[in-house]
N, C-alpha and C positions, 0 to 999 in steps of 0.2 A: 610769933613763932618762937619756940624754944630751941636751944642748941642741941648738940649731940647727946645721946643717951649716956648715963653713967656706966662705968665699966662693968658693974655687977649685972646689969641687964643684957650685957653683950656676951655673956657666957654661952657656949654651945648648948650646954644642958638646959639652961633656961629657955633658949630658943625652941628646943624640941618640946619642952613642957608647955610653953605657951601655944604652939601649934596644936598639940594634942588637946589642950583645954578648950581652944576655940572651935575645934571640929567635933568634939564629943557630942554636942546637942543635936547635930544635924540629923542623925538616924532617929533620934527620939522625937523629932518634930517633922514628920514627912510632908506636911502641908506648907512648911516654911521654905519657900524658894527665894531667889535673890530679888525678884520683883516685890515680894512681901517684905523683905529685909529693907528695901529702899523706902517703902512706905513708913516703916518704923523709924528709920533714920531721919526722914523728913519731919516726923513729929519731934524728934530729939534735937536735931541741929538746925531745923527750919531755914533761917536766912543765912546760914554759914555757906561759903562757897563750896560747891562739889566739883564742878567741871569748869575749866577755864581754857580759853583760847585767845588769839589775838583779837577776835571779833566779838567775843561773848563771855560773860560770867553767868553761870547757871548755879543757883543756890540749890540746896537739898530739896526744898519745897517745890521749886520750879522743875527740878529733875523728875520728881514724883508725878507732878501734874502733867508733864510731857509724856511720861510713860502711860499714864491713864488715858491720854487722848489716843495714843497709838492702840491701846487695848480696845477702846471704844470703836476706833476705825476698823480694827480686826473683826469685831462682832458685826459691824454694819456690813462688811463684805461677805458675811456668811462663812467665814474661815472657822472650822471646828477643830477640835483637838486632834492632832496628828497631821493636819494640813501644813503644807510647806510654803514658806515665802523666801525668796532669794533676796539678799541685800548686797548691793554693790555700790558702796559709798566711801568717800574719804573719811579720815579720822575727824571726829567732831562729836559734840554732845548728842546730836540727833542720831548718831550711829548707835550709841548705847541705849537711848531711850526707845529707838525702834525695836530692837530685839527684846528688850525687857518688857515692853508693852505687849508685843505679839506672843511671847512665851508665857505671859501671865494668863492668857486665855487657853493655853494648851497647844497653840501653834508651835511649829518648829521653824527656826530661821537658819537658812544656809548661807554662810558668810563667804561671799565670792571675792576671790583675789582681784583687786582693781586693775592689775597689770595684764590680765588675760584678754586675749583677742582671738578671733578666728576659731579654729577647731577646738582649741583648749577651752574657750568660753562656752561654745556650744555644749561640749561634753559636761562641764561643771554644772550648767543649768539643767541639762536633760537628765543627768544621773539621779537627781533628787525629785524629779517630777513635780515641780511647784505648781500652785495655783496662781500665785502672784509673784512679780519681780519688781523690786524697788531699785532704781538706778539714780545715782547722783547725776545731776545735769552735765557735769564735765565728762561722764563716761558714756552718755547717751549715744554719741557717734559710733563708738565701738560696739555698743549693743545693737544699734540700728543696723549695722552691717551684717549681723547674723540673725536678726529677728525672723526672717523668712525661713530659717532652718529649724526654728523652735516650734513646739506644739502650738497650734493656733488658738487653743482655749486659754493660754496663759495671759492673765491681765497684767499689763506693764504700766508702771508709774514712774515719774520723774520727780526727783527732789531738787527743786531749784528751778530758776528761770532759764529759758534758752530756746532756740528754734528746734525743739526735739519732737514736736507733735504728739507728746504723750500728756495724759492728765497729770496735773500737779499734785504731788502728795502732800506738800506743805499747805496747799489751798484746801484740800480735803480735810485737813486736821483743824483748820482755823476756827470753825464753828462748833467744835466738840468741847464738852465741858471737861474740866481738869479734876473732877472728883473721882475717887477711887471706886472701882466696880464693887458692888455688893456680891456676896457669895451666891445670892439667889439669882443674880444676873448671869453669873458664870462660875461654875465650880473651880476650886483651886486645883492646879495640877499637883502631882505628887513629885517627890525628888527622884522617883524611879522612872518618871516620864522623860522622853526626849525633849531637850531644849534647843540644842544647836547642831548643825552639821558644819564641821570645820575640815577643810581639805588638806590632805597630805599626799605627797607623791608616793610614799611607800618605797618599795624596792623595785618594783616593775610596773609598767603600764601607765595609763592615764591617771590624772589625779583621782584619789578616792575620798569619798565623804565619810569622815569619821564621826561616829555617833557620840554626842556629848549630852549626858543626862543633866537634869537639874541638880542631882546629887553632886556630880563632878564640878559644875559651876560653883556650887557652894563650898565644896571641899577645896578647890584651887583658891578661891577668894579668902577663906578663913584660915587655911593652912599657911599661906604666905603672909597673911596679916599677923600671924603668931610669930613666924620666923623673922619677919622684918620689924616686929614690934611697932607697927604703925600706930599712930595716935592722932587726935584732932589737929595738933600743930603741924603735922607733916604735909608736905606737898610733893607729889610724884611728878617728875618730868617724863612724859611718854611720847616719844616720836616713832615707836614701833607701830607697824600696821595693825589696825584693829580687827582685820580679818583672820589674824593668827591668834592662837590661845593665849600667848604671853601678853601681847599688846592689847588684845581686846577683852580678856577676862582677868588674868593675873594682875597686871600692873594697876588696872582700874579697880577691880573688885577688892584686892588686898588693901587699898588705901581707903576706899569709901566705907567698908564695913566698920572701920574704927573711927570714922568721922573726919578723915583727912580730905584733901582736895587733890585734883589731878590736872596738870597743864597738858593740853593735847596739842601736838604739833603734827601737821600733815605728813611730814617726811623728815628724815635726818639730814642735817647740814653741819658739817665740821666747823664751818665758819661762824655760825650763829649759835652753836650748841651752848657754849659757856655764857654768852650774852643772855640767852633765854633762861638759863639756870639762875644767874644773878638777878636779873630783872624781875623774875617771877618768884624769887625767894624760895627756890626748891631745896628740899632736904634729902630727896631720894631720886634715883633715876634707874630705869630699867634698860639693860643693854643686851646686845648680842655681840659676840666676839669681834666681828668685823667692825662695828661701831667704835669699840675701844681702840683697835689698831688704827683706824682713820684718824681718831683724835690724837693718839700719840704721835703720828707722823705729820700732824698738821703744824702750820707755822705758829710760833709763840704768839700769845695774845695777852693783853695787859690784865684782863679781868678773871681769868681762871682761878687765881689764888684767892680771890675775894669771896668765893662761894661758901655756902654753909651745908654742903652735902654731908650727911652723916653715914650714908651707906648707899651702895649701888648693888643691884641684883640682876642676874642674868645667866646666860649660858654660852659657852663657846670661847671664853677667854683663856687663850693658850698660855702655857707656862713661860714661853720666851718673852711675852709682853706684859705679863701680870705685874710683877714688881716694878719694872720701869714706869708703867702706866700709873700705878698707885702712887708711886713716889712723886712723879711729875705733877700730878693734879691733886695731891694731898687728900686722898680719899681714905678716911678712917677705917672703913670696913667694906669687904667685898663678899657678897653671898653668891657663890657659883652654884649652879644646880644642873642636873641632867633630867630631861623630861621629853616626852613625845606626846602629841595630842591623843593618839590612840592607845598609848601604852598604859599598862595597869600597875606601873611602878615608877618611882622617881628617886633621884639621889640628890643629897644636899651637903654642900661643903660649908658647914656652919663655922668651922674652925678657921676658915680663910687660908687654907694650905695652897700655896701657889701651884697651878697646874692640875690640881685634882678636881674631879667633877662631883665628888661627894662620897659619902659613906653611910652605912646604916648602923646606928648604935646597937650594941649587944642587947639592950633591953627592948628593942623594937624588931629584932631579927625574925621573931616568930610572926609578926604582923606584915613584914615586907620580905618574903622569901625570894631573894635574888641570887643567881648563880652565874658563873662564867663557865662555859663548856667549850672543850677543844673543837676547833673548826678547821675544816678542809677548804682552803681558799680556791682550790681548783674545782671541786665539786660544788662549792657554794653551800655546803650543808655541814652541820655539826658531825663530828666524828662518832661512830658507834663501835663499841667493843665486841668481843666475840659473843657476848650474851645479848647483844642488840641494844644495849643502853649507852647513853651519852656518858662522857667522862668529864669530871670537874677539872678545871685548870689548877695548876700549882701556883704558888705566889709568884707574881710578876710574869706569869705565862699569859699570852694573848688568846682570847676566845670570845665567843659571841655571848652577850649579856641576855639572859632569859629570866622570866619571873613566873612563879607558880600562879595558875589560874584556878580561882574558886568560883564555881558557876553560881552558887546561891548566896554569895556574899554581897552585901550592899555597902558595907563600911569600907574604910580606907584599905587599899591594897588588895590585890587579888582579882578584882572583877574586870573582865575584858569585855567592853561594850561593842567593839568591832566597827565595821563599816556598814553602809546601807547595802553593799553587795555581800551576801553571805559567803560566796566562794572566795572572795578576797579576804574575808575575815578568817576563813579556815586556813588560808595560806600562812597566817601569822601564828598559827598554833602548832606547837611541837608536842607530839604525844609519845607516851611510853618512854619518858626521858630517863628517870632513875628507878621507877618501879612500873610495873604493868598497870596501865590505866590512868596514870597521872598526865596532866596537861600543863604546858608552859607557854607563856607569850614570847615570841621571838622579836627582839628589838631590831635585828638587822645591824647592830652596831658591835664593833670589835673593841674590847677593852682589856685592861689588865688591872690587877688589884695588888697593892703592895702588902707588906707584913703588918702594917698598922690598920688595914682594912679600907684604905682610900682607893677609889676607883679612878682610872685615867682613861680617857677616850683615846683610841688609836685610829680607827678609820670606819668607813661604812662597808659593810659586806653587801655583795650584790651589785646592782646596777644603778645606784643613786649617788650623786655627789652633791655637795653643798656649796652654793656660790651666792654672794651678795645676801646672805641671810635666808635663802630659800633652798629647799630640796629640789633637785632637778632630776627628773626621771630620764635616763638615757634612752629607754625604748620609746618614751613619748616624743622626744626630740627627733630621734631617728626616723620615726614613722612620718612626722611632718616634713623632714628633710627629703625623705624618699619620694614624696609627692611632687618635688620640684622637678621641672623639665631637665632632662639630661643627666639625672642621677640614676645610675645602675645599681649601686649598693652603697649603703652608709652604715657606719658604726660610730657611736658617740661614747665619749668617756671624759673623765676629768683629769686634769694634769695640775700638778703643784706648781706654783709661781712664787718665787721669793718675795717676802715681806707682804704676803696676802693671806687672808684666812680662807679656808676651804680649797676648792679646786676649780679652776677655770674650764669651761666647756671646750672640747676639741672634737672635730668630726673628721674621720678618715673616709674619703669618697672615692669611689670608682665611677667615672663619668663617661658619657658618650660625647660625640661631637656637637650635640645639641646644647651642651652646658654653657651657660653664660654667667660669669661671676657677678656682674652687676645686677642681673635679674634675680639671681639666687639671693643676694644680699637684701633686695627689696622684698622677696617673698618671705624671708625670715622675719623681717620687720613687721609684716602683716600677719604672720601666723603664730609667732612665739612672743612671750613677754621678754623684756630686756635681759633679765637674769638668766634666761634659758637659752639665749642665742649663743652659738659657738664663738668663742674668742679666737680660736685657731682652726685652721683647715689643713689637712694633708691630702694631697691628690695622689691616688694610687693608680698603677696600671692594672693591677688585680688585687683581690683580697686574699691574703694568706690565711688558710684555715687549718685546723687540726685534723686528725684522722677521723673524727666524728663530724667533720664539716662545720665546726664552730670557729668564728673568727679569732685569730690570735690577739685578743685585746691586750693581754699583759705585755706583749712585745711592743705594741703601739703606745701603751702607757709609759713604758720604760724609756722609749725614744723621745717621748714629749714633743716639744716644738723646736728642738735643736736641729737647725738645718745641716749641721755637720754629722748628725747621726744617720742620715738617709740621703739618698739621691732624689727622693720624691720632692716635688715642690710644696713648700709650707707657706701659708698665708696667715696674717695677723689682722684682726679687725681694728682698724684705726678709728677711734671714736671721733677724733677732731675732723677727720675726712668723711666719716660715715661710709667707709668702703674698706674692702680687704686689700692689703698691700703685701707683696711677696716678702718673706723673711729672708734676711741675709745675716752675716756675722755681726755686723754692726748694730742692726736692730735687735738681735738676740742678746747682745751684751747690754744694751740699754735697758731691756726688760729685766735681765738678770741682776743688774746693779741697782735697780729701783728708780733709775732716771726717768723711765717711762712708767707711770702709774696706771694700773688698770682699775 
C-alpha cells in the first residue's frame, strides 16, 4: 500500500472534477449496474482482496462468483423483476453478495435494520410485501417471534447454522455454479429500475421504505470514489451497519469501484477501533459523528498514532469536536457531507472547514438547486408571504433546506424517487415554492448558510431526532409506548445531553394505577430497538395542551430531565442495572458533567 496522496490531488476543485468524471458515463450506459461493474472488476483485479473480515478474505473473483450464485438462486426461486426479498443480516461479505446477486436479476432487496423487534420488525417486512426473507442465524429468534404475524406465503430462509427450523440459505447456494449469467438467461436491469429499499424514519410515523434505483447505487459509489480519490492501494475500514446507505453502499462501493478493499467489522468498538485500523493497514474510514465523539473521549491507546489513515469521510461531525478529534488522531483530511437516503441532493465539505456540512460550488449550482426557506417552528411549515410563495433565508438565517425536483431527470441532482408509499412521498414535496407549479424536496432539516456558501446543520424539523446514529420517529415510539398497560397518554421527544451527539429519547407519560415501571421497561426491550428506547421518563399528572389541544412539547423539551425544573418524577434508564431509577440532583449532575456516559 502507498502513503497519503500528494497535496495537488487533495484540492477541492480536483475532488469535484474527479466525482463528475466518474459519474458522467452512468447515464450513457443504462445497462451497466453495480453487479455488472463487479464482474468487470473481477476480470481486472482477480485475486486482489475485495472484502475482509476477521473470519474471511474474499477476492474480487470470489466476490463475483458469490454474486453469481445468489443470482442463480434467485432465478431458481422464480423471483422475477420487481419481486422483493428482505435481507436481515449482520455486516459481512455475504451481505453485499446477496443483494448484488438478487438485484442482477431485477429483484429488489429491502435492507432490514437488524435491531428491529416486535411491531417495528413486522411493519418493516410487511410494508414492502416480500416474496422471500433471508435472516442471519443470530437474528432468527427475533424473526421467529413475529413470523405468525406476517403473510403466510412469505418464504423464509436462514443464513447460518442454528436451531431456527428454517431452510439454510448457505446450503442452497453450495451446489450452484459461480459463472456469470448470460443475458439470454436473464435480461439486464436498467439503471432506472429499483434495486434497494432502505428504511428511514422520516419526520413522522413508522419507518418508510425509500426507493433506491440502480442509478443511485451507481451514482453514490462513483461520486464518492471521485471525492475520496480511492485507488487499488486503499483499504476502507467500515464498522457502520450495512443496512444503511452509507455503510452498505457508499463506504463499500466507493472503494471497490476503483479496486481497493474493505475491512468489515460487525459493529463499532472504541476499544478495538485503532487496533483494527493498524492491524489491517487501513487508509480510509467511514464515520458518523457519534463514532468520532466516542473515539475522542476514549482512553489513550498506544497504537493510534501508528496508523496510515489519509482521509476519513462521514456525516455528523460537529464543530466542537472536529479539530480536537483531527489533531489527537493525526488525520490528514476529513470529508464531511450531508445526505439522506431519500433526498434528491447532497452537500460536500471538500475544503475540510470545521463544523460545515458542505457547500455547492458556483459551477454546479445549476445542477444542484438547493435553497433555505424561512420556517415557522410552531406551525412546522415553511413561511409563505402575501403572494403565497416561500421566502429565501438571508445569510446565516436558519431555515429548512429544500431542493428542486425535476420529474423527468435521471442524472445527478433533482430526481426524487420517494418511498414505496406514494402518500408518504407526497408529504416530502413542497409545491408552488417560488413560482407557480414548481416542486421542491423537503429535507426536514434546519440549516444556515454563511457568506462563503457553507451550510451548517442546526436541527431536525418535525418529530424526529437522531440518537446513536439512527433517526428516531417520536410518533412511532409513542405509539408503541401507548400500548403498554397503564399508559393513558404518551409524548416522546429528544433532549440534548452534554458531550453526546444527537438527542436522547425522553417520554412524558400520564399513567393509571395499573402502570408498573418494571413491566414497562421489559415491554420496551421487547418492542423497540435499543436506540429508540427512552433514556428518560417524566411522569405527569395530566398533559398540558394548547388551545388546539396539542401537547405543549416545547415546554417539555425546555425542561429536559432536570429534576429541579419540575415537581414531576423523572426517571433515568440505568444501563448497568437495566432498569429506570429516579432522578435526583446528584444523578443529574453526574450526567451533566459527563461522569455518567450514555
